[in-house]
N, C-alpha and C positions, 0 to 999 in steps of 0.2 A: 567358619564364616568370620570375617573381620567386621566388627560393629563399633562405630563411633557413638558414644553416649555423651551428650552434654548435660550438665547438672549431675555429675556422677557422685558428688557428695551429698546430693539432695535426698529427700525421702523416697521418691519413686526411683530415681536414677541409681541409687545405691542398691536397692532391692533388685532392680532389673539387672545390674551388673553381676550380682551374685548368681542369679539364675542362669544367665548366659554363660558365665564361666563354668558353672556346674555341668552344663550340657556340652561343653567342649569348644565354645566359641572363643575367639580372641577379642578382647575389649580394650578400646582406647577411651579412657575417661577424661572428660574436660570439666573443670570446675575452677572458679576463681576464689572460692572460700570467702565470699563477702560476708559482712557482719550484719546483714538484715536480721538474722537471728543467731543464736549461740554457735560460734565457730567450733567450740570443743565438741559439740554434738556432731557436727559435720566431719570433723577429724575422726571421731569414734566410728562413724559409719564407714569412712574410707578405710580405716584400719582392717576392716573385714575383707577387703579385696587387694590391698597394696602388696601383700606377699605372694599373691598368685602369679605363677610364671607367665600366664597369658594376659596379664593386665598391665597396661601402660597408663601412667598417671601424668596428666598434662595440666599445668596451672596457667590458665589464660581466660580472659573475659571475652564473651561473645562479640562485644562491640569493637574489639581489637581486630581490625580488618586484616592486617598483615599477619598477625599471630594465628588467626583462624586459617588463613590461606596456607600458612606454613604447615599446620597440623594436617590438613588434607593432602598436601603435596608429599609430606614425609611418610604418612601412614597409609594412604590410599585405601580408605575403608570401602567395603562393598555396600554396607547399609549404614544408615544413620538414624539415631533416635534423638530428637531435640526435646529435652525436658527442662533445660535451663531457662529460667524466666524470672522476671520480677513478679512475684505472686502477691496475692492479697487484694481484696476489693477495697477495704477501708483505707489501706495505706496509699492507694492510688489517688485518694483525695488530698493526701498530704505531700506526696512527692511524685507528681505526674511525670517529670522528666526521666525518672528511673525506668519507667515503663516504655518510654520511647527509645531509650538507649539500648536496653536489653531485648525487649520484645519486638521492636521494629528494626532498628539498625542491626542488632545482633542476628535476628532471623534472616535478614538480607544476606549477611556474611555466610550463614549456613547454606542458604540456597545457592549462592555463588560457588561455594566450595563443592556442593553436589554437582552443579552444572559443569565445572571445569575439570572434574576428576572421575567422571564416569560412574557415579554412585548408582547402584541398582534400584534403591528404594529409600525414600525419606519418610519416616513416620515421625509425627510431631504432636506435642501436647497442645490441644485446645482446651476448652473448658465449658462446663455447663452454664457458666456465666453469660455465654453468648446469647442465651435464650431471652435475657433481659426482660422486657415487658410482656413477653408471651405468657398466656395463661392456659392455652389448650394443652391438657395433660393426657398421657405422658408426652414429654417433649420428644419430637421426632426430628431426625437429621434431614428429613424432607420438608420441614417447615421453614418458612422465611424467618430469618433472624437479623432484622435490620433496625432493632430498637434497643441497643445496649443501654444499661443504666449505670455503668462505671467505665472509667478509662481502661481498667484492666480487661473488662469484657470487650471493649472496642479494639484493644490491641490483639486479642485472641481472634476475633472475627477478621481483623486485618491479616493475621497470619494465614488464615484459610484462603483469603482472596489472593495473597501473594503466592502461596503454594500452587493454587490453581493456575495462576499466570505462568509460572515456571513449568508446570506440567503441560500446559498448552503450547508455549513457545518452544520449549526444549525437550519435550516428551520425557521429562523426569517423573517417574512414578512417585506420587506423594499420597500419604494417608494422614488425615487429621483425626485426632482422638479427643473427643469431648469427655473429659473426666468429670465424674460427679463426686462430691465431697469425700475425699480419700482420708482414711484413718487407719490406725493400727500401730504396732511396735515400730520404734525409730521415727515416729511422726514429728511434724513441725511444731515447735513450741508456741507459735502464734495461732495455732488452730484451737478450736473450742475444747476438744477432748483433753488436750495437754493442759490448757489453762484451767479448765474445770478441776482436773485431777490435782494439779499443784495447789490450787486454792482450797479445795475441800480438805486435803490432808493437812494444810497449814491452818485450818480453822478460819479462813478468810472467805468473804462473800464472793459469789460468782455473778458476773453480768449476764443476764438472760434477755436477749433482744427479742423484739416483737412479742413481749410478754409470754414467751415460751411457745407461741403458736406457729413458729417456723416448722415446716416439713421439709426434710432433706433426704435425698436418696444416698444415704451413707454407704460408701463402697470400700470394702476391706483391701488393704494394700496387696495381698497375695492375688486377689481377683483382678486387680488392676494390672499387675505384672503379667499374669497369665494372658489377659486380653491383649496386652501390648505385644507379647512374643508371638501369639497366633497371627496377629495382624502384620507384624514385621515379616513373618515367613510367607505371607501371601501378597505378592506384588500386584497392585491394582492394574486393571486394564480398562480401556475406553468402554463406555456403555453404548453398544450399537443402537439401542432404542432411544437414546437421548434426543430430545427435540428442543430447538430454540423457541418453538411456539408454546411449549409447556415445559419450561426449564426446571429440571430437578436439581436442587441445590446440593445433593449428596453425591451425585455422580456427574459424568461429563463425557464429551467426545475425547477428552484427554485422559491419560492414566491417573485418575484422581478419585479418591473416596473420602467420605467422612463417616465416622462411627461414634455412637454414644457408648461409653463404658460406665455403666451404673448398675446398681443392685436391683433396679426394677421393683423396689419395695420401699416407698417413702415412709419415713418414721418421724413422728412429731418430736420436737426437741425435748419436751417434758418427759417423754418416755425414755429418750436417750439418757437424760440426766438421772432418771429413776434407776435405770440399769447400772449406771456408773455408781450411784449411791450403794446399791446392793453389792457390787463388786468390791467397793472400798470399805463397806461396813460402817458407813458414816453418812449422815445427812448433810445436804448442802444448804447454806444460807444464801438466799437469792436476792439480787437487785433486779427487779423486773423493769425493763426499759423498752421504749418504743422501737419500731423498725428503724434501722440506721440508713442514712443516705447511701445509695449504691447497692444495698441489699435487696434480695427478692424474697417473698414470703414462702415460696415452695419450689422444689425441684423434683422431677420424676422422669426417669430415663426410659424411653422406648428402645429396647435392644434387639428388636426383630432382625435388623440387618446384620448385626454381629453374630447372632445365632445362625442365621442362614448361611453367611459367608465363611465363618471360621469355626462354627460348631461349638460356641462357648457362651455361657451365660453366668455371670457372677451370682453367687448364692450364699455368701457368708452371712449368718444372722448377726444382728448388732449385739445380741446377748453374748455370743461366743467371741466376737471380734473385740468388744470392749474388755471382756475378761482377759483376752490375750494381751491387750495393751496394758492393762493394770499390772499383770504379771511382769511384763517387760519394764514398766516404769518403776516398780518397786525394786527390781533387781538392778537397774541401771543407776538409780539414785540412792539405793541403799536405804529405802524407807519402808 
């Protein structure tokens, strides 16, 4: 199978590329290697796939309409996984235009590429952030999500709406994946686990928001990738029982689906930090701070639909997952 992956130098994109190559797929990887975070880390991730005979490396930005169109025309992918995005909740308060450029304009270019080149299935990254002000736990893909609290979340909700429109108008099968806080080896330096590890080892204080009362459904990278692959292999079909009188937001009369991919086991941030301290053999000095604008106090994924449709449920414990990350971090940084 020929798969186009956007964000191929990213945390999830790189890990997904490796898994697909290992099982014999052909991968076309798109990334612009922007400097939102350490470019050298992105290059190091890419180095794991560049020499593979079935991997094609393409350097282009999603918002480059002609460039993206050329990639689709040249490579004719059968399936597409859109992981490239301007990520980060807090950064969306500082640089909102970056989210419009990549997450809205860029996603439109991906949808158009799929439309004009006979793509069999588009799977794309959404986010648990779309649940916004919702407090009914665990979060379900069948719940209404119309109250985002960050522009990042709003852009991801917009992606789901845009995808549905293309599924409806052009019968392009699309599946949106709401990822819950992803962590593990090769992770992003702007994420809490990376920041905490770096500062604890350096003897510097860590910023702990919401006074450590955050609860997050931390989901290990390998579990995310397994979920993506299983969903990618299952082309969605219209739901014959869908009714406009009682509209279900996760399915449609179009070939459209939404899934949560989360660990289904929320963990309090303070426990997460304690596990990290144990793995590092060092205590953290903490700056206890209030909840930040755009943040939500808790996330918790209902994964019943994922289990029912693709037979998979993430299950990595944070104890093992953090230990794996620390092993990688020490090896990668030589500390």
